[in-house]
C-alpha positions, 0 to 999 in steps of 0.5 A: 370638763377639767375641774377634776384635775385642777380641784385635785392639785392641792391634795397631791402635795400631801405626803399620803399621795406623794408617790402615787403616779395615777390620778383618775377623775370623772363627773357630770355637769347639768344646766338648763340648756344641756349636759356633759359627762367627762372622765380621764386620767393624769399620769405623773411617772415621778409621782403626783407630789413631784415636779416633772413630766405628766400626761393628761387623757380626757374623754367627754360627751354631751348635748346642748341647745342653741339658736341659729337664726330662728331655729333651735338646734340640738348639738351633740359633742364627743371629745377625746384629748391626749396632752403631755405636759409638765408639772411645776411645784413651789411651796405655795403653788402647783401648776400643770401645763399641757398641750397635745392632740384634740379629736372632736365629733359634732352632730346637729339636729336639725342640720345647721349648714352654717356651723363648720363644726359638723363631723369629725375634726382633729386639732390641738388642745392646750391647757393649764391648771393652777392651784395657789394656797398662800395659807393653810386655810385659803386657796385659789384655783384657775384652769383654762383649756382652749382648742384650735377646733372651733376656737373653743375655750373653757375657763374657771376661777375659784376661791375657797377656805377650809370648812370644818377641816372637811373641804374647801368652800367658796365662790367660782366663776366659769366662762366657756364657748365656741364660734356659735355658743357662749356661757357664763356662770357664777356659783359656789363650790365644795372641793376635796370632800374625802370619803375613803379613797375618793374625793368629791367636788360639786358646784351649784349656781347661776348660768347665762348663755348667748341665747339670753337664757338663764337658770341654774347649773349643777356639777358633781366630780370625783377622783382617786389616786393610785 
C-alpha cells in the first residue's frame, strides 16, 4: 500500500524535483486471494528535495479471502490515514517517518463472530520509508506501516540496480498481516520508470498466506510531482 512513497524517494533528490512540494501516488495489487487499490499524497512544504516536515495522506480499499474454522470468509476493507511526519536527508539516504490517525472499516461475508475487526475503528498508524543509494547504480529500499487496529503490519524490502539507465530492477520481499491473516511474498520489481510526468513501478512474484495458499501476485503503481 505504501510502496508509492518509498519507491519515489530516490528521485526526489534530483534537481528537477527539488522544489516540488506535492507527490501524488496510486496503484493496485492483485493476488490469488484478493486485491487492493490505493492512492494518496505526500506534502512537503519546504520541497521534496529538502529535509523537513511532511504530511502523508492515504486511502485504500480492497477484498481478500481467509478461513475461520471450516468457513471461507470474504473480507472487505477500507482504510484512510493522515500522518504528519519528518523527512530526514543525507548524502546517500532519505528517511520519512510519520504517525497519525488511522480509520478502518471491515465487513465480512458470511459474518465472522470471532473477528473483532468488524465495523468501523479509529486508531494510530505509524510508518517509515527508507531509500539508501550507496552508489549511483545501486539502491536499497525498506518500508514498514503498522496500525493499532488489529495490530496489522505491512513491510517491504527491495534491492535494485540501474537497468539501461531507465529504471531500477531487482528483488523484493514483503510480509503483511493482522490477527486473522498473514501473507509473505518474494518477487522482482521495476521502479521509477518515467513516461513524461509520470513514474511507474511494478512487481511480480510468488505469494503464500497463512491459509497455506500459494500462487502469483502482481502490482502496478504510479506517481507524479508538482
